[in-house]
C-alpha positions as CSV (number, residue, x, y, z in Angstrom):
1,M,78.0,92.7,58.4
2,K,74.9,91.7,56.4
3,G,73.1,93.9,54.0
4,Q,70.4,93.9,51.3
5,R,69.5,95.9,48.3
6,D,66.9,95.8,45.6
7,Y,67.6,93.7,42.5
8,K,67.5,95.6,39.2
9,E,65.8,93.5,36.6
10,G,68.2,92.1,34.1
11,E,71.2,92.9,36.3
12,V,74.1,90.5,36.2
13,L,75.4,90.0,39.7
14,Q,79.1,90.5,40.2
15,S,81.3,88.6,42.7
16,V,81.9,91.9,44.6
17,E,80.6,95.5,44.5
18,V,82.2,98.7,45.8
19,V,79.9,101.6,46.7
20,D,81.6,104.9,47.2
21,Y,79.9,107.2,49.6
22,G,82.4,110.0,49.0
23,P,82.4,112.9,51.4
24,V,79.2,111.8,53.1
25,N,80.9,109.3,55.4
26,A,84.4,109.1,56.8
27,T,84.4,105.4,56.0
28,A,83.7,106.2,52.4
29,K,83.7,102.9,50.6
30,Q,81.6,99.8,51.2
31,V,82.9,96.5,49.8
32,R,80.1,94.0,49.3
33,Y,80.8,90.3,48.7
34,N,79.0,87.0,48.9
35,L,76.2,88.5,46.8
36,K,73.1,86.2,46.5
37,L,69.8,86.8,44.7
38,T,66.8,86.1,46.8
39,E,63.0,86.4,46.1
40,T,60.2,86.9,48.6
41,D,56.6,87.3,47.6
42,G,57.7,88.2,44.0
43,H,60.2,90.8,45.2
44,K,63.8,90.2,44.2
45,S,66.6,91.5,46.3
46,V,70.3,90.9,46.7
47,E,71.7,89.9,50.0
48,F,75.4,90.4,50.8
49,D,78.1,90.6,53.4
50,Y,79.9,94.0,53.6
51,V,82.6,95.9,55.2
52,N,83.3,99.7,55.3
53,V,86.7,101.0,54.6
54,P,88.3,104.4,54.3
55,E,90.5,103.4,51.3
56,L,90.5,100.5,48.8
57,T,93.9,99.1,49.8
58,K,94.8,95.5,50.3
59,A,95.5,96.0,54.0
60,E,92.2,97.9,54.7
61,V,89.9,95.4,52.8
62,K,91.5,92.3,54.3
63,D,91.7,93.7,57.8
64,A,88.1,94.8,57.7
65,I,86.9,91.4,56.6
66,I,88.9,89.6,59.3
67,K,87.7,92.1,61.9
68,S,84.1,91.5,60.9
69,V,84.5,88.0,62.5
70,Y,87.4,88.5,64.9
71,P,86.9,92.1,66.2
72,A,90.0,92.1,68.4
73,Y,93.5,90.7,67.8
74,R,93.1,88.4,70.8
75,D,90.1,86.8,69.1
76,E,92.3,85.9,66.1
77,L,94.9,84.5,68.4
78,A,92.3,82.4,70.3
79,A,91.1,80.9,67.0
80,I,94.7,80.1,66.0
81,N,95.6,78.7,69.4
82,N,92.3,76.6,69.7
83,G,93.3,74.7,66.6
84,G,90.9,72.3,65.0
85,A,87.7,73.7,63.6
86,D,88.4,77.2,65.0
87,Y,91.7,77.4,63.2
88,E,90.2,76.0,59.9
89,A,87.5,78.6,60.0
90,Y,90.1,81.3,60.6
91,Q,92.2,80.2,57.7
92,Q,89.1,80.0,55.4
93,L,88.2,83.6,56.4
94,R,91.8,84.7,55.5
95,S,91.5,83.0,52.2
96,Q,88.2,84.6,51.5
97,A,89.6,88.0,52.4
98,D,92.4,87.4,49.9
99,E,89.9,86.4,47.2
100,V,87.7,89.4,47.8
101,W,90.8,91.7,47.6
102,E,91.8,90.2,44.3
103,M,88.3,90.8,42.9
104,V,88.2,94.4,44.3
105,K,91.6,95.4,42.8
106,N,90.4,94.2,39.4
107,L,87.3,96.3,39.3
C-alpha cells in the first residue's frame, strides 16, 4: 500500500519506519519502507510503501510485503510459472522483503 506523512524539518529519513498503533488496532504495527521525500508547492512530505502486521516477526513482515503484490498464493505461483519478467519481478520482491526485514530487526 502507499502512504504519505508530513516531513519534519531537519528530519533524517531512515530506510524503514515502524509505527506502533498499540491497542487501537488489531494489526498493531505498520512497517513503512521505500521512504522518499517529496515537495509540492513548498510543502514537504514523505511518501512510502507500507504493510500492517500484528507482530514484528520475519514471517509476518515478509509475508505481508509479498501479499501486498501477490494477494493469493496462486498469484505467486502464476508469477513463478510464467517465468521471464514475471518471475524476475517476483524474485526482486522477495529480495526486497528480505532487505526490509533485516532493517526492521535492527531498529
